[in-house]
N, C-alpha and C positions, 0 to 999 in steps of 0.2 A: 504493500500500500504506500509506503514511504517513497519508493521509486516512482510509482504511478503519479503521486501528487507532485513530486519533484519535477517530473517531465513537463508539467503545466505551469510551474512557477519559475522555471529557468528558461533561458533562451535556447531554442526558438519557440518552445511551447507557450511561453508567456504571451506571445503575440496572439495566439488563439484565445487564451484566457481574457486578455484585455478587450478583445473584440466582443466576446460573449458578455462581459460586464457592461460594455457600452450599449449593447443591444438591450440588456435587462433594464437599464436606467433610461435610455433614450427611446426605446421602442421603435427604432428605425430598422426596416428590413435590410438596408444596405449593410449594417453591422453584422447581422446574422449571416448574410451571404458571404461577406468577407471572412467571417469566422470559419464557416464550412469550407470555403475555398482554401484558406490557410491550413486547416487541418488536413485536407486531402493532399495538399502540396508538401506537407512535412511528415507524413506517415510512411514509414518503410513498408508497411503492409501493402499500401496502395502503389508505391513507386517500384516495388520489386518486380511486378509483371512488366513494367515499362523497361526496366533494366534488362530483363530476360529477352524481351522482344528486340531490343536495341543491340544486344551483344551478338557479334559475329565471331564464330570460333571454328577452328579445324584442328585435326591432329597434326603435330609437326611432321616435317618430312626430312629426309636425309639431304641436307643442304646447309648453307651458311645461315646465320641468324643475325638479325638486326634488332638492337635494343634502343628504343627512344628514351631519352632522359626524362625523369620525372622530378628533377630538382635535387639539390644538395644543401646541406646545412653546415654552418660554421660553429664548431664547438671548441672547448678549451684544448682538446687533443688534435685539432685540425679540422679538415672537411670530411663529412660523411654523407652517404646517400640518405635521402628522405625515405620514409617508409614505402612510398609508392615505387621509388627507384629500386629499393632493395628487393621488393617483390618481383620486379621485372628481371633483375639480375639473377635471382634464384631460378626463375623459369628458364632463362637462357642457359644457365649452368646445367639444369636438368636435361635440356635438349642437347647440349654439347656432350654430356656424359653418355648419352644414348647414341648420338649420331656423329659426334665429332664436328669437323668443319671450323670455319672462322666465326668469331663473334664480333660484329661491328657495333661499337657503342657510340651513340651520337648525341652531342649536346655541347653548346658553346659556353662562354664565360658567364657565370652567375655573379661571382665576386671578382674583385680586381685581381687579375693574374691567375685565376683558378677557373677551370672549365669542368663541366659535368663529366665529359668523356674520360678525362684523366682520372678522376675520382672513381668512376665506374670500373675502369681498367684495373686500378690498384686492388679493388675488392675482388674481382675475378681472379687475378693472379694470386692473391692471398688464399683463395679457395683451391688452388692447384691447377688453374688453366695456364698453359705455357704462354709466355709473353708474345710469342710469334703468332699465336692463335687469336689474339685480341687486337683488333684494328680500331683506331680512334678517329672520329670525325669531330673536330673541336671548334668549328666555326658557326654552326647553326644556332639560330635563336628562335626558330619557329618550325612547325611541322613542314611547311613548304620548303624551308631550307634543309631540313633533315633529308628530305627526298632528293632535292637538287644536288646537294654535296655528296650524297652517297651513290647516286645513280650510276656513275661511271666505274665504281669500285665493286659493286655487288653483282651477283649473278641475276639472271632474269627471274628465277624462282627461288625464293628464300623464305625463311620463317621470320615473321614480323611480330615482335613482342612490345606491347604497350598496354596502357590501361584499357579496360573493357569499354569505358565510355568514350575513349579517344580513338578506338580502333576504326570505326567507319570512316572518319575523316582521313586517317592515316592511309587506309587502303586507297581512298580516292586519289590522293596526291601521288602515291607511288604508281598506281595504275595509269594515271595520266602521262607518266613518263615511260610507259611501255613495260613496266614490271608486272610480275605475277606473284604478289606476296601471299603467303599462307598465314592467316590470322591466328595468333596464339595469345589471347588476352589474359590479363592478370590484374591485380589490385582492384578488385570489384569494390565499389563504394558502399554497396548494400550487401550484407551477407545473408546467411540462411535465416529463415523465420525464427524469431525468439518470442518468449512470452509477452514482451513489451514492444513488439514490432508495430503495434497499432497506435502507439503514442508518438507525438512529435519528437524528432531527434536531430542531432547535428549531422549524422550520417546522411539522413534524408535531405537535409539542407545542402550538404556538399554535393550530393548527386544532382539535385535540382539545378544548382549553380553550374556545375560542369556540363550537364546535359544541355542547358540553355546556351552555354558557350559553344558547344559542338554544333548545335543547330545553326547558330549564327555563322559559324565558320564554314559549314557546308553550303549554306546559301551564298556566302561570299564567293566560294570557289565555283559554284554553279553559275554565278553571274560573271565569271571570267576573272576572278581575283588571283588566279595563278598564271 
């Protein structure tokens, strides 16, 4: 019960609560509509089917693997991958152990003098991947640049590892350059159903934010943004 109540008094659930309170005191239907809309937009239970329908996935093939960067963090001990990047590296490592081949890590500078690709490469080497099997692309700052800067290095058919919500747009830009990527998604923003999946959560908000960003990105590319 404490967790249930907490979900509606902390962000983002408090938005729903505030709108319900406004409806109770103001008796205006617009507040009730906004409360219902907010609840539906912030519930993992209702967003999970959207994530499932949006996700494109295939079994990896015996070929090279491309990993798109998901960010790095600056810590007291240096630079480390974000949780999203770590999930992607783990997936690429699994593919490499099974099929071998090269692992292309792609991501430019996030901090002064430090790029995502170099940090990603260091992690893979620490796990036992030979340095010669890890190829870095250190200039890209966008999905479009990921594809452009890698296109001349990678084979036509390769395993593409990125987040589940980002996969469709990634496939689009690589295919536009004549490639045939095999989608291997990871770092899903909404996990399996849980007892409290029906209450508002930050995971649902993160998915909604990223999903909206991807829709805008796809429309941009469709309109000739690449």
